[in-house]
C-alpha positions as CSV (number, residue, x, y, z in Angstrom):
1,M,22.2,8.3,-4.4
2,Q,18.7,9.9,-4.6
3,T,19.3,10.8,-8.3
4,Q,20.5,7.3,-9.1
5,F,17.6,5.7,-7.3
6,K,15.1,7.9,-9.1
7,A,16.6,6.9,-12.5
8,A,16.7,3.2,-11.6
9,M,13.0,3.3,-10.5
10,A,12.0,5.1,-13.7
11,K,13.7,2.2,-15.7
12,L,12.0,-0.4,-13.6
13,Q,8.5,1.1,-14.2
14,V,8.7,0.3,-17.9
15,L,10.8,-2.8,-17.8
16,G,9.7,-5.1,-20.6
17,Q,7.4,-2.5,-22.1
18,N,7.6,-0.6,-25.4
19,T,7.3,3.0,-24.1
20,R,6.2,4.2,-27.6
21,N,3.0,2.1,-27.1
22,L,2.2,3.5,-23.6
23,I,-0.5,6.1,-23.2
24,D,-0.4,8.7,-20.4
25,C,-3.8,8.4,-18.7
26,S,-2.9,10.2,-15.5
27,D,-5.4,13.0,-16.3
28,V,-8.4,10.6,-15.8
29,V,-7.2,9.0,-12.6
30,L,-9.4,10.4,-9.8
31,V,-8.0,11.9,-6.6
32,P,-9.3,9.8,-3.7
33,A,-11.5,11.4,-1.1
34,P,-9.8,12.0,2.2
35,F,-10.2,9.3,4.8
36,K,-12.9,10.4,7.3
37,G,-13.1,7.5,9.7
38,P,-11.0,6.6,12.7
39,I,-7.9,4.5,11.9
40,K,-8.3,0.9,13.3
41,F,-6.7,-2.4,12.9
42,P,-8.8,-5.0,11.0
43,A,-10.5,-7.6,13.2
44,S,-8.1,-10.1,14.8
45,F,-5.1,-7.8,14.3
46,S,-3.5,-5.7,17.1
47,Q,-0.4,-3.8,18.2
48,K,1.5,-7.1,18.5
49,D,1.3,-7.6,14.7
50,V,3.3,-4.3,14.1
51,Q,6.9,-4.8,13.2
52,Q,8.6,-1.4,13.7
53,A,11.6,-0.4,11.7
54,R,12.5,2.2,14.2
55,P,11.6,1.1,17.7
56,I,12.9,4.4,19.1
57,L,9.7,6.0,17.9
58,R,6.6,4.7,19.6
59,F,3.9,3.4,17.3
60,P,0.5,5.1,18.1
61,T,-2.1,3.1,20.0
62,I,-4.8,2.0,17.6
63,Q,-8.1,0.2,18.4
64,T,-9.1,-3.0,16.7
65,V,-12.4,-3.4,14.7
66,A,-14.7,-5.9,16.5
67,G,-15.8,-9.0,14.6
68,P,-14.4,-12.0,12.9
69,A,-11.1,-12.1,11.2
70,P,-11.2,-10.8,7.5
71,T,-11.0,-13.6,5.0
72,I,-9.9,-13.6,1.4
73,P,-11.6,-16.0,-1.0
74,P,-9.2,-18.4,-2.8
75,V,-8.1,-17.5,-6.3
76,L,-8.9,-20.4,-8.6
77,G,-6.5,-21.0,-11.5
78,S,-7.8,-21.7,-15.0
């Protein structure tokens, strides 16, 4: 199954693309710096917002950032 899944995902990656026109630019993609801060929920989120796939394993206790809930500006269509 893993082999078939890998092959299917490789096909989906380029679905609708002409692979001869693609350029491999992975050499210029930077490796992100390691995360240094403590892990916290965004403001207004908490443990109750976590939907666990495996409730047998306890989700770690995480603090919530203080402040107003994060907002995302609307995307205006053209």
